[in-house]
MARFIBA-614482 format. One line per 5 residues: number of its first residue (from 1); for each residue y, x, z of C-alpha. Coordinates in steps of 0.25 Angstrom, whole numbers. Layout:
NUM) Y/X/Z; ...
! end
This chain:
1) 152/-332/-43; 149/-322/-54; 136/-322/-60; 134/-307/-58; 139/-306/-44
6) 130/-318/-40; 118/-311/-48; 122/-298/-39; 122/-306/-27; 109/-313/-30
11) 102/-300/-34; 108/-293/-22; 102/-303/-12; 89/-303/-18; 88/-287/-17
16) 92/-290/-1; 80/-300/-1; 72/-290/-6; 76/-279/4; 74/-290/14
21) 60/-293/10; 57/-278/9; 59/-275/24; 52/-287/28; 40/-282/19
26) 42/-268/25; 42/-273/39; 29/-281/36; 22/-269/31; 25/-261/42
31) 21/-272/53; 8/-272/46; 6/-256/45; 11/-255/60; 1/-266/64
36) -11/-259/57; -7/-246/62; -6/-250/76; -19/-259/74; -26/-245/71
41) -19/-237/81; -12/-228/71; 1/-221/75; 11/-225/65; 21/-215/59
46) 34/-221/53; 48/-217/48; 61/-223/49; 64/-233/39; 80/-231/33
51) 82/-223/45; 82/-235/54; 68/-240/59; 54/-234/60; 44/-238/49
56) 30/-236/48; 29/-237/33; 28/-224/24; 43/-219/20; 41/-224/5
61) 36/-238/9; 49/-240/18; 58/-238/7; 49/-244/-4; 52/-258/3
66) 66/-258/1; 67/-254/-12; 57/-263/-17; 65/-275/-10; 77/-270/-17
71) 70/-269/-31; 62/-281/-30; 75/-289/-24; 83/-284/-36; 72/-289/-47
76) 70/-302/-39; 84/-305/-39; 86/-302/-54; 73/-311/-57; 78/-323/-49
81) 93/-321/-54; 87/-323/-67; 77/-335/-64; 88/-343/-55; 101/-340/-62
86) 97/-337/-77; 85/-345/-80; 88/-355/-70; 74/-357/-65; 78/-360/-51
91) 74/-373/-44; 90/-378/-43; 90/-377/-58; 77/-385/-61; 81/-399/-67
96) 76/-411/-60
! end
């Protein structure tokens, strides 16, 4: 496989990982906020996230998580590409 194609796939999959982790963080934060609100007896007002599901987080937080996941995944993919394939600092490349 050509190196440029391999790098695009590598970075693309890292971006996908970042997006998945951002949705997990989103869910954990929302659960914590809902638990606190219900424990205090507050009424929770929410909006629809991506026009699909109801969300208790503020609008700007809802869309910050996926953006941070994409940006973070891109930079993490670039960094690890450099570490593993350019600098060869991966455990498989260590001499025995």
